[in-house]
C-alpha positions as CSV (number, residue, x, y, z in Angstrom):
1,M,0.8,124.8,94.7
2,N,1.3,121.1,95.5
3,D,3.7,121.8,98.4
4,D,2.3,118.8,100.2
5,A,3.5,116.6,97.3
6,G,7.0,117.9,97.6
7,W,7.0,120.3,94.7
8,R,5.5,123.6,93.7
9,D,4.0,124.4,90.3
10,L,5.2,127.8,89.2
11,G,3.8,127.5,85.7
12,F,7.2,127.5,83.9
13,A,8.8,125.1,86.4
14,R,7.9,122.4,88.9
15,L,10.2,123.3,91.8
16,D,11.4,120.4,94.0
17,T,10.7,121.6,97.6
18,D,11.4,118.2,99.1
19,R,15.0,117.8,98.1
20,A,16.4,118.8,101.5
21,S,14.5,116.0,103.3
22,R,16.0,113.5,100.8
23,T,19.6,114.7,100.5
24,G,20.1,117.2,103.4
25,D,20.4,120.1,100.9
26,P,17.6,122.1,99.2
27,E,17.2,122.5,95.5
28,V,19.6,124.8,93.6
29,V,18.6,127.0,90.6
30,Y,20.6,126.5,87.4
31,G,20.4,130.0,86.0
32,A,21.7,129.4,82.4
33,G,18.9,129.9,79.9
34,K,16.4,131.3,82.5
35,S,15.1,134.9,82.4
36,P,15.6,137.3,85.2
37,E,11.9,137.0,86.1
38,Q,12.0,133.2,86.2
39,T,15.2,133.2,88.3
40,V,13.8,135.7,90.9
41,T,10.5,133.7,91.1
42,L,12.4,130.5,91.8
43,L,14.6,132.1,94.4
44,R,11.6,133.5,96.2
45,A,9.9,130.1,96.2
46,L,13.0,128.4,97.6
47,Q,13.2,131.1,100.3
48,E,9.6,130.4,101.3
49,A,10.2,126.6,101.3
50,H,13.5,126.8,103.2
51,P,13.7,130.1,105.1
52,E,16.5,128.7,107.4
53,R,18.9,128.2,104.4
54,A,20.2,130.4,101.6
55,A,18.7,129.8,98.2
56,L,21.5,129.3,95.7
57,V,21.6,130.0,92.0
58,T,24.4,129.3,89.6
59,R,25.5,130.2,86.0
60,L,24.0,133.8,85.9
61,D,24.4,136.2,83.1
62,D,24.8,139.9,83.6
63,A,21.1,140.6,83.3
64,V,20.1,138.0,85.9
65,L,22.9,139.1,88.3
66,A,21.5,142.7,88.1
67,A,17.9,141.4,88.7
68,V,19.0,139.4,91.8
69,R,20.7,142.4,93.2
70,A,17.8,144.7,92.5
71,E,15.2,142.3,94.0
72,F,17.0,141.0,97.1
73,G,19.4,143.9,97.9
74,E,21.6,143.2,100.9
75,S,20.1,139.8,101.6
76,A,21.8,138.6,98.4
77,Q,25.4,137.5,98.3
78,V,26.6,137.8,94.7
79,D,29.9,136.6,93.2
80,N,30.5,138.1,89.8
81,L,33.5,135.9,89.0
82,A,31.7,132.7,89.9
83,R,28.4,133.9,88.4
84,C,26.6,132.7,91.5
85,A,24.3,134.2,94.1
86,A,22.8,133.1,97.4
87,V,19.8,134.7,99.0
88,G,19.2,134.3,102.8
89,P,21.3,133.0,105.7
90,L,24.3,130.7,104.9
91,P,24.5,127.5,107.1
92,A,27.1,127.2,109.8
93,Q,30.5,126.2,108.6
94,L,31.4,122.6,109.2
95,G,34.8,121.3,108.2
96,Q,37.2,122.8,105.7
97,V,37.3,122.7,101.9
98,V,40.3,124.0,100.0
99,V,39.8,124.8,96.4
100,V,43.0,124.7,94.4
101,A,43.1,126.5,91.0
102,A,45.9,125.7,88.6
103,G,45.9,129.1,86.9
104,T,44.1,132.4,87.1
105,S,42.1,131.5,84.0
106,D,40.6,128.7,86.0
107,L,39.3,131.0,88.8
108,A,35.7,131.3,87.4
109,V,35.2,127.6,87.8
110,A,37.1,127.4,91.0
111,G,34.9,130.3,92.3
112,E,31.8,128.4,91.5
113,A,33.1,125.4,93.5
114,A,34.1,127.6,96.4
115,F,30.8,129.6,96.5
116,T,28.8,126.3,96.3
117,A,30.8,124.6,99.0
118,R,30.2,127.6,101.3
119,A,26.5,127.7,100.5
120,F,26.3,123.9,101.3
121,G,27.8,124.4,104.8
122,A,31.6,124.1,104.6
123,G,34.3,126.5,105.5
124,V,36.3,127.3,102.3
125,T,39.6,128.7,101.3
126,T,41.0,129.1,97.8
127,V,44.6,128.6,96.7
128,A,45.1,130.1,93.2
129,D,47.7,129.9,90.5
130,V,49.7,126.9,91.7
131,G,49.8,124.9,88.4
132,V,52.4,122.3,87.4
133,A,54.4,124.8,85.4
134,G,55.8,126.0,88.7
135,L,55.6,123.2,91.3
136,H,57.5,125.2,93.9
137,R,54.3,127.3,94.3
138,L,52.2,124.2,95.1
139,L,54.8,122.8,97.5
140,A,54.7,126.0,99.5
141,V,51.1,125.4,100.4
142,R,51.4,121.7,101.1
143,D,50.6,122.0,104.8
144,E,47.3,123.9,103.9
145,L,46.3,121.1,101.6
146,D,46.9,118.5,104.3
147,R,44.7,120.3,106.8
148,A,41.7,120.2,104.6
149,D,38.8,117.7,104.9
150,C,38.4,117.7,101.1
151,L,40.2,119.3,98.2
152,V,38.7,120.6,94.9
153,V,41.5,120.8,92.3
154,V,40.6,122.8,89.2
155,A,42.8,122.7,86.1
156,G,42.6,123.2,82.3
157,M,45.2,122.8,79.6
158,E,46.6,119.2,80.1
159,G,44.8,118.8,83.5
160,A,47.9,117.4,85.4
161,L,47.4,119.2,88.7
162,P,45.0,116.7,90.4
163,S,47.5,113.9,89.8
164,V,50.3,115.9,91.4
165,V,48.2,116.9,94.4
166,G,46.9,113.4,94.7
167,G,50.5,112.2,95.0
168,L,51.3,114.7,97.7
169,T,48.4,114.1,100.1
170,G,45.8,111.6,101.1
171,V,43.0,114.1,101.6
172,P,39.8,113.2,99.6
173,L,40.1,115.0,96.3
174,V,37.7,115.9,93.5
175,A,39.1,117.1,90.2
176,V,37.5,119.6,87.9
177,P,38.6,119.9,84.3
178,T,38.1,123.3,82.8
179,S,37.6,124.3,79.2
180,V,40.7,126.6,79.5
181,G,43.4,125.9,76.9
182,Y,44.5,126.1,73.3
183,G,43.0,124.2,70.5
184,A,44.2,120.7,71.2
185,S,42.8,120.9,74.7
186,L,39.4,120.4,72.9
187,G,37.4,122.5,75.2
188,G,38.4,120.7,78.3
189,L,38.3,117.1,76.9
190,A,42.1,116.7,77.2
191,A,42.0,117.7,80.9
192,L,39.0,115.5,81.6
193,L,40.7,112.4,80.1
194,A,43.9,113.2,81.9
195,M,42.1,113.4,85.2
196,L,40.1,110.2,84.5
197,N,43.4,108.5,83.7
198,S,45.2,109.8,86.8
199,C,47.9,107.5,88.2
200,A,47.3,109.0,91.7
201,P,44.8,106.8,93.6
202,G,41.6,108.3,95.1
203,V,41.1,111.1,92.5
204,V,37.4,111.4,91.5
205,V,36.4,113.6,88.6
206,V,33.4,115.7,87.7
207,N,32.4,117.0,84.3
208,I,34.1,119.8,82.4
209,D,33.6,123.2,84.2
210,N,31.4,121.6,86.8
211,G,32.5,123.6,89.8
212,F,29.0,123.3,91.3
213,G,29.1,119.5,91.4
214,A,32.6,119.5,92.9
215,G,31.5,122.1,95.5
216,V,28.5,120.0,96.6
217,H,30.7,116.8,96.9
218,A,33.4,118.6,98.8
219,A,31.0,120.2,101.3
220,R,29.3,116.9,102.0
221,V,32.6,115.2,102.7
222,A,33.7,118.1,105.0
223,R,30.5,118.2,106.9
224,R,30.4,114.4,107.5
225,A,34.1,114.4,108.5
226,T,33.4,117.1,111.1
227,A,30.3,115.5,112.4
228,K,31.9,112.1,112.9
229,A,34.9,113.7,114.6
230,A,32.6,115.4,117.1
231,S,30.6,112.3,117.9
């Protein structure tokens, strides 16, 4: 099994069981391309390695979502929109992450970010449909943005929302471009380039549709901010 070496040989995968000691968070299963049986086996192994923490899996198709529900029952928290699941106890909430979605079409990626941030130990709220086509909607929640320890701002089309939010608040901000948009958005490339070229200082950017990466980053910022405030 090789647990003493920090990994477990499952035949089809060598599961990293030592990640939590290196980074503070256990391994996460990337579900895309994995069979229901492989996914369930990985989640079981993660539960055994880290019984005190929920085992997280992302990018699930319908068959794997059904398999996780059937295998783990009420111990599984499943988000159909985010295509994510967590099995086992979630960690205590430290700090506050606010996930901001430009449009309803961005909610799947925003949901992945929110689900991940919660599984990684942050409190999370989501503000939806406040894109730049109607800035009065964003201004109405400005106080909520200012109270966050970290913001995740998700947008497709031209990807302008992170620049606007970054000009309104000094809260740490991670931008997520989505593949939502018409042809010239080039599957999210236009939004990615707009965010990378943001004129608002302090905006950091993850890859297209990478709600998971943004959620991890935001949770770590929120957790550390809370821990330092308490010390």
